[in-house]
C-alpha positions in Angstrom: -13.4 2.0 -36.9 -13.6 1.8 -33.9 -12.9 -1.9 -31.7 -13.9 -2.1 -27.6 -12.4 -4.8 -25.4 -14.3 -4.2 -21.9 -12.6 -0.7 -21.8 -10.1 -0.2 -24.3 -11.4 1.2 -27.3 -8.5 0.9 -30.5 -9.9 3.5 -33.6 -8.1 1.7 -36.1 -9.3 4.6 -38.6 -7.5 3.3 -42.1 -9.1 -0.2 -42.0 -10.7 -1.3 -45.0 -12.5 -3.5 -42.4 -12.8 -5.5 -38.8 -14.3 -7.2 -36.1 -14.4 -8.9 -32.9 -13.6 -12.2 -33.3 -13.8 -13.2 -29.9 -17.5 -13.4 -30.2 -19.4 -15.4 -27.6 -22.8 -14.1 -28.9 -24.2 -16.9 -30.7 -26.7 -14.1 -32.2 -23.8 -11.5 -34.0 -22.8 -12.5 -37.3 -19.1 -12.8 -36.5 -20.0 -15.8 -34.1 -16.8 -18.4 -34.5 -19.2 -21.4 -33.3 -16.4 -23.6 -32.0 -15.6 -23.0 -28.4 -13.0 -25.9 -28.5 -10.7 -23.6 -30.7 -8.6 -20.2 -28.6 -10.0 -16.9 -30.6 -7.7 -13.3 -30.7 -9.8 -10.5 -29.3 -9.5 -8.5 -33.0 -9.6 -9.0 -36.3 -8.8 -6.3 -38.6 -8.3 -5.7 -42.4 -5.9 -3.3 -43.8 -4.8 -2.5 -47.2 -1.7 -4.3 -47.3 -2.7 -6.8 -44.5 -4.1 -8.7 -42.3 -3.9 -7.4 -37.9 -4.9 -10.2 -35.4 -5.3 -7.8 -31.8 -5.2 -9.4 -28.4 -5.9 -7.2 -25.2 -5.9 -7.9 -21.9 -6.0 -5.6 -19.3 -4.8 -6.0 -15.7 -4.3 -2.6 -15.2 -8.1 -1.8 -15.8 -9.5 0.2 -12.3 -12.4 -2.6 -11.6 -10.0 -5.7 -12.1 -9.9 -8.1 -9.0 -7.1 -9.1 -7.3 -8.0 -13.0 -7.5 -8.1 -12.1 -11.3 -5.0 -10.2 -10.9 -2.5 -12.8 -9.0 -3.8 -15.5 -11.5 -3.0 -13.1 -14.2 0.9 -12.5 -13.1 1.4 -16.4 -12.1 0.3 -17.4 -15.7 2.6 -14.4 -17.0 5.6 -15.6 -14.9 5.0 -19.0 -15.2 4.7 -18.8 -18.7 1.5 -20.4 -19.8 0.4 -16.4 -20.3 2.7 -16.5 -23.6 1.1 -19.9 -24.7 -1.8 -18.6 -24.3 -0.9 -16.0 -26.4 0.8 -18.1 -29.1 -2.1 -20.5 -29.3 -4.8 -17.9 -29.9 -2.6 -16.7 -32.5 -2.4 -20.2 -34.5 -6.3 -21.2 -34.1 -7.6 -17.6 -35.2 -5.1 -18.4 -38.1 -6.2 -21.9 -38.5 -10.0 -20.3 -38.2 -9.9 -17.4 -41.2 -8.1 -20.1 -43.5 -10.3 -23.0 -43.3 -12.8 -19.7 -43.8 -10.4 -18.5 -47.1 -9.7 -15.5 -45.5 -6.0 -15.0 -44.7 -5.0 -13.8 -48.4 -3.0 -11.2 -47.1 0.5 -11.2 -44.5 -0.8 -11.4 -40.9 0.9 -8.9 -38.0 0.3 -10.3 -34.3 0.1 -7.3 -31.8 -1.0 -7.9 -28.4 -1.7 -5.4 -26.0 -1.3 -6.2 -22.5 -1.3 -3.1 -19.6 2.0 -4.2 -17.9 4.6 -1.9 -17.4 7.4 -1.3 -20.5 10.0 -3.3 -18.8 8.2 -6.4 -19.0 7.0 -6.5 -22.5 10.7 -7.4 -24.5 10.1 -10.6 -22.7 6.7 -11.3 -23.0 7.1 -10.5 -26.8 10.3 -13.3 -26.8 7.9 -15.9 -25.1 5.4 -15.3 -26.8 7.5 -15.8 -30.3 9.1 -19.2 -29.7 6.0 -20.4 -29.1 4.5 -19.4 -32.8 5.3 -20.4 -36.2 8.0 -19.2 -37.9 8.1 -15.4 -38.0 8.7 -14.0 -42.0 10.8 -16.6 -42.5 9.3 -19.5 -44.2 10.0 -23.4 -44.0 12.0 -25.2 -46.1 9.3 -26.1 -48.8 6.6 -23.3 -47.4 5.3 -20.9 -49.6 4.0 -18.1 -47.5 4.8 -17.2 -44.0 2.0 -17.8 -41.2 2.7 -14.6 -39.3 4.8 -11.8 -40.2 5.5 -10.5 -36.5 4.8 -10.8 -33.2 4.8 -7.8 -30.8 3.6 -6.8 -27.7 2.8 -3.3 -26.4 1.5 -1.5 -23.6 -0.9 2.3 -23.9 2.0 4.1 -23.6 4.0 1.8 -26.3 0.9 1.2 -28.7 0.2 5.1 -29.1 3.8 5.6 -29.2 4.1 3.0 -32.5 0.7 3.2 -33.8 -0.6 6.7 -33.6 -2.6 6.6 -36.3 -4.8 3.2 -33.9 -4.6 5.1 -30.3 -5.6 3.8 -27.6 -8.3 5.0 -25.2 -9.0 4.1 -21.7 -13.1 4.6 -21.8 -14.2 6.3 -18.7 -16.2 3.6 -16.6 -19.6 5.0 -16.5 -19.4 5.5 -20.0 -19.6 1.9 -20.4 -22.9 0.3 -22.0 -24.4 -0.7 -18.5 -21.5 0.5 -16.4 -23.1 1.6 -13.5 -22.4 5.9 -13.1 
């Protein structure tokens, strides 16, 4: 199963199912219908767990200077980590309300930044998330098992069964050749 966000595509070879959760077209079957809620890009179902995937691609060759500056300010100012945490929580609540959360959940983010920045960004998101892996004193189950951030190289090193590829801009539907 291949899922694409702009010109990044991930092949989830062993997925049972998956879909673009950040669907904005109300005519498509996975349109969520609640604009106020934040959404992860993909929800993938594997036999043992669900994987929520968020993608940000500031290294996209078509990225605009204004957008890159906004991304950099959000990353350095801490608001980007808050946004990533909110996307997970809102997506989890949406799927929970659909009664679809019957497996452990892992939150993986693919962000095309320098590998040296990944651990700190991952830690910042983790601090703003519900407790990972450990349960609250009366909780019967965990909300999230882990939260990790990767760039294309580190993703492909850690998940060789789920390769990320950048699709050439001319190959993207509707892109000028």
